[in-house]
C-alpha positions as CSV (number, residue, x, y, z in Angstrom):
1,X,0.0,0.3,-0.1
2,X,1.5,3.5,-0.8
3,X,2.2,5.3,2.0
4,X,0.2,8.5,3.3
5,X,2.1,12.0,2.1
6,X,1.0,15.5,3.0
7,X,2.4,18.6,1.5
8,X,2.9,21.2,3.9
9,X,3.2,25.0,3.0
10,X,5.0,27.3,5.0
11,X,4.0,30.8,6.0
12,X,5.3,34.5,6.2
13,X,9.2,34.2,7.7
14,X,10.2,31.6,5.3
15,X,11.1,34.3,2.3
16,X,15.0,34.7,1.8
17,X,16.3,37.0,-1.3
18,X,17.2,34.8,-4.0
19,X,14.1,32.5,-3.5
20,X,12.7,30.9,-6.8
21,X,15.6,32.1,-8.8
22,X,17.0,28.7,-9.4
23,X,13.1,27.5,-10.2
24,X,13.0,29.9,-12.8
25,X,16.7,29.3,-14.7
26,X,15.3,25.3,-14.7
27,X,11.7,24.9,-15.3
28,X,9.3,26.6,-17.5
29,X,6.2,26.0,-15.2
30,X,8.5,28.4,-12.8
31,X,8.7,30.8,-15.8
32,X,5.1,30.6,-16.6
33,X,3.9,31.3,-12.8
34,X,6.2,34.1,-12.3
35,X,5.8,36.0,-15.5
36,X,1.7,35.4,-15.0
37,X,2.3,36.9,-11.3
38,X,4.2,39.8,-12.3
39,X,0.9,40.5,-14.6
40,X,-1.6,39.8,-12.3
41,X,0.4,42.0,-9.5
42,X,1.4,44.9,-11.9
43,X,5.2,44.8,-10.7
44,X,8.2,42.9,-11.0
45,X,8.0,40.4,-7.9
46,X,10.5,38.1,-9.7
47,X,13.3,40.9,-9.5
48,X,12.1,41.7,-5.5
49,X,12.1,37.6,-4.8
50,X,15.9,37.0,-6.7
51,X,17.6,40.5,-5.8
52,X,16.0,42.0,-2.9
53,X,16.4,44.1,-1.1
54,X,15.4,42.2,2.0
55,X,14.1,45.3,3.4
56,X,11.2,45.3,0.2
57,X,10.6,41.6,0.5
58,X,9.8,41.3,4.2
59,X,7.0,43.8,3.4
60,X,3.9,41.5,4.4
61,X,2.1,42.8,0.8
62,X,5.4,41.4,-1.0
63,X,6.0,38.4,1.0
64,X,2.8,36.8,1.1
65,X,2.5,36.4,-2.8
66,X,6.4,35.7,-2.9
67,X,6.1,32.7,-0.8
68,X,2.4,31.6,-2.3
69,X,4.3,32.0,-5.8
70,X,7.1,29.9,-4.9
71,X,5.0,27.3,-3.1
72,X,2.6,26.6,-5.8
73,X,5.5,26.1,-8.7
74,X,6.9,23.4,-5.8
75,X,3.7,21.9,-5.8
76,X,3.3,21.7,-9.6
77,X,6.7,20.0,-10.2
78,X,5.7,17.5,-7.7
79,X,2.4,17.0,-9.3
80,X,3.6,13.2,-9.9
81,X,3.6,12.6,-6.1
82,X,-0.5,12.1,-5.1
83,X,-0.7,13.3,-1.5
84,X,-3.5,12.4,0.4
85,X,-3.8,15.6,2.8
86,X,-2.5,18.8,3.0
87,X,-2.1,21.7,5.2
88,X,-0.4,25.2,5.3
89,X,0.8,27.6,7.9
90,X,-1.4,30.5,8.1
91,X,-0.7,32.1,4.9
92,X,0.5,29.0,3.4
93,X,-3.1,27.6,3.8
94,X,-4.0,29.5,0.8
95,X,-0.9,27.3,-1.2
96,X,-2.7,24.2,0.1
97,X,-6.4,25.2,-0.8
98,X,-4.9,25.9,-4.5
99,X,-2.6,23.0,-4.9
100,X,-5.8,20.6,-3.7
101,X,-7.5,22.6,-6.6
102,X,-10.1,24.1,-4.5
103,X,-9.1,27.4,-6.5
104,X,-6.7,28.0,-9.1
105,X,-3.2,29.7,-8.9
106,X,-4.5,32.8,-10.3
107,X,-7.4,33.3,-7.7
108,X,-5.1,32.3,-5.1
109,X,-2.8,34.9,-5.8
110,X,-5.4,37.6,-6.2
111,X,-6.4,36.8,-2.6
112,X,-3.0,36.5,-0.9
113,X,-2.0,39.7,-2.5
114,X,-5.0,41.4,-1.4
115,X,-4.7,40.0,2.4
116,X,-1.0,41.1,2.4
117,X,-1.9,44.5,1.6
118,X,-4.8,44.4,4.1
119,X,-2.8,43.0,7.0
120,X,-0.3,45.6,6.4
121,X,-2.7,48.3,6.3
122,X,-4.5,46.8,9.7
123,X,-1.1,46.5,11.2
124,X,-0.7,50.6,10.7
125,X,-3.8,51.2,11.9
126,X,-3.8,49.3,15.0
127,X,-0.4,49.1,15.8
128,X,0.4,45.5,17.1
129,X,3.4,43.0,17.9
130,X,3.8,39.4,18.3
131,X,6.5,37.6,20.4
132,X,7.3,33.6,20.4
133,X,7.5,32.0,23.7
134,X,9.6,28.9,24.2
135,X,10.0,26.3,27.0
136,X,6.5,27.2,28.9
137,X,3.4,25.4,29.5
138,X,0.5,26.4,27.2
139,X,-1.7,26.9,30.5
140,X,1.1,29.4,31.9
141,X,1.0,31.7,28.5
142,X,-2.5,31.9,28.9
143,X,-2.5,32.9,32.4
144,X,0.5,35.4,31.5
145,X,-1.8,36.9,28.7
146,X,-4.9,37.2,30.8
147,X,-2.6,38.9,33.5
148,X,-1.4,41.4,30.7
149,X,-4.8,42.0,29.2
150,X,-5.3,45.2,31.1
151,X,-2.9,46.4,28.7
152,X,-4.9,45.8,25.5
153,X,-5.2,42.8,23.6
154,X,-2.9,40.0,23.7
155,X,-3.8,36.3,22.8
156,X,-2.0,32.8,21.8
157,X,-1.9,33.1,18.0
158,X,0.4,30.2,17.1
159,X,0.2,27.2,18.5
160,X,3.3,25.9,16.8
161,X,4.7,22.9,19.0
162,X,4.0,22.0,22.3
163,X,6.8,24.2,23.6
164,X,6.9,27.0,21.0
165,X,4.0,29.3,21.1
166,X,3.4,33.1,19.4
167,X,1.4,35.7,21.1
168,X,0.0,38.4,19.4
169,X,-1.8,41.8,20.3
170,X,-0.9,45.2,21.0
171,X,2.4,46.5,21.8
172,X,2.0,47.2,25.5
173,X,0.3,43.9,26.4
174,X,2.7,41.8,24.4
175,X,5.5,43.3,26.0
176,X,3.6,42.6,29.4
177,X,2.7,39.3,28.7
178,X,6.2,38.7,27.7
179,X,7.9,39.8,31.1
180,X,5.3,37.9,32.9
181,X,6.1,34.8,30.8
182,X,9.7,35.2,31.8
183,X,9.1,35.4,35.2
184,X,7.1,31.9,34.9
185,X,10.4,30.4,33.9
186,X,10.1,30.5,29.8
187,X,13.4,29.6,28.3
188,X,13.1,31.9,25.4
189,X,11.0,35.0,25.0
190,X,11.5,36.8,21.4
191,X,9.7,39.9,20.0
192,X,9.1,39.0,16.3
193,X,10.0,41.4,13.6
194,X,6.3,41.9,12.1
195,X,4.0,44.5,10.6
196,X,1.3,43.6,12.9
197,X,-0.8,41.7,15.1
198,X,-1.5,38.8,12.9
199,X,-3.8,36.2,14.2
200,X,-5.4,38.5,16.8
201,X,-8.6,40.8,16.9
202,X,-6.2,43.7,15.5
203,X,-6.9,42.3,12.0
204,X,-10.3,42.9,12.2
205,X,-10.1,45.9,9.8
206,X,-8.8,43.7,7.2
207,X,-11.7,41.1,7.4
208,X,-14.8,43.1,5.5
209,X,-12.6,43.5,2.1
210,X,-11.0,39.9,2.3
211,X,-14.5,38.8,2.6
212,X,-15.8,40.4,-0.1
213,X,-12.8,39.0,-2.6
214,X,-13.5,35.3,-0.9
215,X,-17.0,35.8,-1.6
216,X,-16.2,36.7,-5.7
217,X,-14.0,33.6,-5.8
218,X,-15.3,30.0,-6.5
219,X,-14.4,27.4,-4.1
220,X,-14.3,24.1,-5.8
221,X,-14.6,20.8,-3.6
222,X,-11.0,20.1,-2.7
223,X,-9.1,17.0,-4.5
224,X,-8.1,16.1,-1.1
225,X,-8.3,17.0,2.7
226,X,-7.1,20.2,3.7
227,X,-6.5,20.5,7.5
228,X,-7.7,24.0,8.5
229,X,-5.5,26.6,11.0
230,X,-8.7,27.5,12.6
231,X,-10.0,23.8,13.6
232,X,-7.1,21.6,12.9
233,X,-9.8,19.4,11.1
234,X,-9.6,18.0,7.8
235,X,-12.3,19.1,4.8
236,X,-12.9,18.9,1.4
237,X,-15.8,21.6,1.3
238,X,-15.4,24.7,-0.8
239,X,-17.8,26.5,1.3
240,X,-16.1,25.5,4.7
241,X,-12.5,26.0,2.7
242,X,-13.6,29.9,2.2
243,X,-15.0,30.1,5.8
244,X,-12.0,29.0,7.2
245,X,-10.0,31.2,5.5
246,X,-12.0,34.4,6.6
247,X,-11.9,33.0,10.1
248,X,-8.3,32.7,10.1
249,X,-7.3,36.0,10.0
250,X,-8.1,36.7,13.5
251,X,-7.9,33.1,15.1
252,X,-5.0,31.2,16.2
253,X,-3.3,28.7,14.1
254,X,-3.5,25.3,15.6
255,X,-0.5,23.7,14.0
256,X,0.3,21.4,16.8
257,X,-3.1,19.9,16.8
258,X,-3.0,20.0,12.8
259,X,0.0,17.5,13.0
260,X,-1.4,15.6,15.5
261,X,-4.8,15.2,13.7
262,X,-2.8,14.1,10.6
263,X,-0.5,11.9,12.2
264,X,-3.6,10.2,13.5
265,X,-5.3,9.8,10.4
266,X,-2.6,7.9,9.2
267,X,0.2,10.4,7.7
268,X,3.5,8.9,7.3
269,X,5.5,11.0,5.0
270,X,5.5,15.0,5.0
271,X,6.9,17.4,2.6
272,X,7.5,20.9,3.4
273,X,6.3,22.4,0.0
274,X,8.0,25.8,-0.6
275,X,10.9,28.0,0.8
276,X,12.7,27.5,4.2
277,X,12.8,24.9,6.6
278,X,10.8,26.4,9.3
279,X,7.8,23.6,9.2
280,X,10.3,20.7,9.1
281,X,11.3,21.9,12.6
282,X,8.2,22.1,14.0
283,X,7.1,18.6,12.5
284,X,10.2,17.3,14.1
285,X,9.3,18.6,17.4
286,X,5.8,17.5,17.2
287,X,6.1,14.0,16.0
288,X,9.7,13.0,15.6
289,X,8.3,9.5,14.2
290,X,7.3,11.3,11.1
291,X,9.5,11.2,7.7
292,X,9.6,15.1,6.8
293,X,11.5,16.5,3.9
294,X,11.5,19.9,2.3
295,X,11.3,20.9,-1.2
296,X,12.5,24.6,-1.9
297,X,15.2,24.6,-4.5
298,X,15.1,22.6,-7.8
299,X,17.8,20.5,-7.0
300,X,15.6,19.3,-4.1
301,X,13.0,17.9,-6.9
302,X,15.2,15.0,-7.9
303,X,15.8,14.2,-4.4
304,X,12.6,14.1,-3.2
305,X,12.0,11.1,-6.1
306,X,14.8,9.3,-4.9
307,X,13.9,9.6,-1.3
308,X,10.2,8.1,-1.5
């Protein structure tokens, strides 16, 4: 029997200058996708991906389409591998939805481009930040957020693994929660370089326009189950996928539960499909028994077929 394989798609912070350049040089599919993306976006995104500067690539409105394009190219180059399931971390959920053919590459790109712009705008309207907390029980982090909430909004935003949680909210509240987490004995407490408080109620201003766009797009039944950030549960329903993407903007990313649920549903091999190695690190922490590979560069495509 064929092993159960999942494509896992990375989110923001996986970008790097030079991303996708070797794909563009070696693959007609990559050239098609990048050239199509430049037309849709109205600027030369491949130039920013290949040459930077990093400051530009780090802008949310550029980062999100850049990672989505890269991930979509890799998924297409791996089309001979038939995944049984898929998931994406935050922005990566859009790549997963496109890979499962619930939406087209073009519609997905329009969505992530708008999402990036709206999130950046919401971050400017409602100043906020995020912080990673490592080595502290989830219940203690929840308590730290509760104790800091007199300073403003602060909540758990990314359940990345059992001992790596990201909190998100207004600047003073996050800073107070960071201080309390340190006092509670967290090993690492680190503020993240982000343009807003993602996956928190401070992203609410972005929701209305994103929902309008989501409602304009036809979501088909997915070819294989997509495990949603907001529920960590699988769905193939187009309507449910659309609703999950809407809720995701202000809700936590349940990555820990997602990988555990996939494992319980028989997952044996996971492939991080896109730039960087963030998800490979998280999966190893969550379930060391899962085989995990990464496909980022053109050379990785040949290697993955040898490894499977």
